[in-house]
N, C-alpha and C positions, 0 to 999 in steps of 0.2 A: 170340630171336624169340618174341613172344607167341603164345598159342594162337589169338588172333584172326587174326594175320598168317599163321599156319600154315594155318588154315582157308581164308583168302582165297586163299593160294597154291595150296592143293589144289583149290579151286574153279576156279582159273584154268587148271589143267592140261587138256589136250585129252581129250575123251571120244570123239572120232572123229578119223580122219586128216584134218588140216586144213593150212592153208598153213604153219603153224609146223613141223609134222612134216616136210613136204616140203622146206621151206627148210633145215632142219637136216640132212636126208639129202643134199641137194645140197652143203651146206657140208662134210659128211664126205668126200664124194668129192673135192671140190676140195682139201681139206686134205691128203688122202693123196697126191694128185698133186704138190702143192706141196712136201711133205716129200721126195719123191723128187728133185725138182729142186734143193732146197737141199742135200740129201745129196750130190748130184752136184757141186754147187758146192764143197762141202767137199773132196771128193776131187780135183777137177780143178784146184783152186788150191793143192794140197799143204798143206791146212789140217787134215788128219785128226788131227794131234797138236797143233793150235793150243791145245787144252786138254790137256795131257800126262797128266792123270790123271782118275779118275772115282770117286765122283760129283761131287767138287769139280772146278773148272777147274784149279786148282793145289793144291799141298799146303796152302797157307795162305789160299786164296780160293775162294769159291763161284763168282765171276764172273771174266771175263777182266780182265787188267790192261793198262795202257798199254804195258808193256815187251814184251808178247806180240804187239803189232802187229796187222795186219789178219788174220793167220791165226787169232789168238785170237778176234777179233770174228766171223769167219765160222763157226768151229766152235761158239762159244758161242751165236750166233744160231740155229744149227740146233737146239741143245739147247732153246733157249727156245720154238721152234716146237712142241716136244712138249707144252708146257703149254697152248698154244692149242688143239692137237688134243684134249688131255684135256678142256678146257672144252667143246668142241663135242660130244665123245662123251658126256660126262656130261649135257649139256643134252638130247641125243637120248634118252638112257635115261630121264631124268626126264619128257620130253615124252610118251613112250609108256607111262609107268608105269601109268596107269589102263586102258590097252589091253592089258596084259601077258597077260591070260587069253584074250581073243578074238583078239588079233593077236600070237600067239607068234612069227610070222615076223619081224615088226619088232623085237620085244623081244629075241630071241636074237641077231639081227644087231647090234643096238645093244650088247648085252652083249659080244659078240665084239670089236667095235671098241674099246670102253672097256678091256677086259681086255688088249688088245694093247699099250696104251701102256706100262705098266710092263715088259712082256716085251721090247718094242723098246728101251726105255731100258737094260735089263740087257744085251741083246745088243750095243748100241752101246758100253756101258761095257766089256764084255769085249773088243771090238775095239780100244779104246784101250789097255787094260791088256796086251793081247798085241801091242802095237806094230803094229796094223793087219794082223793075220794075214789073208791074202786069203780064206780059207774062211769066217772069221767075218764079214768084211765082206760076202761074198757072201750069207750067211744073212740079214744085216741088210737087204739090198736085196730078197731074195726074200720076206721077211715083209711088207715094204712093198707089194710087188706083189700078194700075197695079200689084203692089206687093201683094195687098189683093187678087187679082185673083190668082196669083201664089201660095200663101199660102193656099188658099181654095182648089186648085187642089192637093196640097201636102197632105192636110188632108184627102181628099177622097182616095188617093192612099195608104196612110199609114194605113187607116182603111179597105182597100180592097173593097171599095164601087164603084170604077171606075178604068178604065185602063186595061191594058193587063193582070194584075196579080190579078184580082178580086177574092176575097174569099167569097163574099156575093152574094147570088142570089137575083136579082131584079125582080119585077113583069113585065110582058110583057106590052108594051105600044103601042098605035096606032102610025103608022109611022109619023103622023103629029106632034107628040110631039117634035121630034128632031128639025125641023126647027122653030117651034113656040118658044120653050125655048131658042134656039140660038138667034133668032131675039129679044126676050125679053131681054136677057142679053146684046145684042148690043144696044138696046134702052136705057137701064140703063147707059151704057157707054157713049152714046151720051148725055144723060141728065147730066151726070157728067161733060162732056166737056163744054156744054153750061152753066152749073152752075158756073164753074170757070170764064167764061167770064162775067157772071152777077156779080159775086163778084168783078171782076176787074173793073167794071164800078160803083160799089156801094160805100157806105161810109166806109166800114171796110177795110181800106188799110193796116193796120198793123203799121202805124205811121202817125201822123198828116200831115206830109209833103211828104208822099209817093205819087208818080204819079198815075193817073188813066188811063184806056185804052182809054178814050174819046168816048166810044160808048153810045148809048141811053139805059140807064139802064132799063127803062120800056119796051121798045121793045124787048130787049134781054131776059128779064124775061118772056115775053109771049112766045117767041120762045123756051125757056127752058121747058115750060110746054108741048109742043107738044110731045116729046118722052115720057114724063110721062104718057100721055094718052095711048100711045102704050104699055107701060109697064103694065098699068092697064088692057087693053084689053087682052094682052097675059096671065097675071096671072088669069084673070077670065075664059078665054078659057081653060087653063090648069086645073083649079078647076072643071069646068064642066066635063071634061074628067075623072078626078080622081073620081068624085062622081058617074057619070053614069056607069063607068067601074068598080067601087068599087076597085080602085087601093089602095093598102096599102104600108107599108114599108117606106123607106127613101124618095122616090119620093113624096109621099103624104105629108109627113112632110115638105119637101122643098117647095112644092106648097103653102101649108097653110102659111108657114113663108113668102114666097114671096108676097102673097096677103096682109097679115097683115102688113108687112113693107111698102108696096106700099101705103096702105091707111093711115098709120101713117105719112109717108113722105109727102103725099099730104096735109094732115091736117096741118102739121107744115109749109109747104111752103106757103099755102094760108093764114094761120094766120100771119106769119111774113110779108107777102106782105102788108096786110091791117093794121098792127100795127107798121109800121115804121121801120121794119127790126131790131128788138132788138137783141143785141149780143147773149144773152142766147139761143134764138130760132135758130139763125144762127149756133151756135155751135152744138145744138141738131140735126139740119138738116144735118150737116156734119157727125156726128156720125151715124145717121140712114142711111145716104147715103152709108157709108162704109159697114154697115151690109147688106143693100140691094144689093150692088155689090157682096158681098160674097154669098148671098143666090141665086141671079140670076145665078151666076157662078155654084153654087152647083146644081141647078135644071137642067141647060143645060148639065152639066157634067154627071149627073145621067141618063138623057134622052138619051144622046149619047150612053151610054154603056148598056142600058137596051135592052132586046130582044124585037122584034116587034111582034105585034099580028098577 
C-alpha cells in the first residue's frame, strides 16, 4: 500500500463516534450471539468432533473433506465464523483508533473483543483435543456469554446511552434500581453457569462418545431454576417501578424486553424438561439465553448511569 493510500485511509477513519462505529458495535453483538447459536448447532447435531483435530480439521487437511459428511461441514462452518468475527472485531478496533485517547471506553472494549478471538479458538481447540471434555466445553460457552456482555456494553457506549460520554438523557430512577438490575444480571449469569453444568450432565454431548461430567442431571436442573426465579422477581420488580413511576425511554424498553425474554426462557426450559430435552428446544434455549444476558446487561448498564430520583 502506497503512502498516499495510507494517508487517505487514515483520513477516512472516524474522528468522532459516527454511524460506522455504531454499526460495527451492533455487528459485534450480533456476531457473538450467532456464534453461540452455531456452537449450539455443533453440539446438538453431534458434530463436536466433525473436525477431529485442531488447528487443522484433519491430520492432512485444513478444511473439511467430503468423507466427513455434514458433521464436518457444521463443525468447520463454526470455525469459519471465527474469522468473520475477527474481521468485525479488527474493523471495530481500527474504527476507534483515532478515538483511543478520548474514548478509552470504546477502545478497550474493542481490544477485549478482538483479543478474545484467539483465546476462544484455543479453548475450542482444547475441547476437541480432549474429546469434548464437558468442563472445557462449558468454559468455551461461558467465554462466549462474557463476550455478549462486552458487546452489549460497547453498543450502549457507541450510542451514547451509558458511560462517561453519554449523549442521551435518561429518566431519573429510584436508587433501588441500580442494585436490583445488577443483581438480576448476576442471577442471569449464575443461571448460565448452572445451565452449562446441566448440559454437561445431559444427553447432548456433541459426540456419541464424549464424556459427561457425572453429576445428577435432574438435581442440577432444579438448581439451575433457582436463579431463574430470582431473575423473574427482579424483572417484575423493575416493571412495577417503571409503571408506577411512568418511566419511559430506553430503560422502560429494556425492562419490558427483560421480562418478556425471562418468561419465554422459562417456558422453553419447562417444556424441554418435560419433553425429553429435544435438541431444537435446547438450541432455542441457548439463543434466548444469549438475548437474555444481553438485555439484563443493558438494563443494569442503563440503571447504573441514569440519574436518581
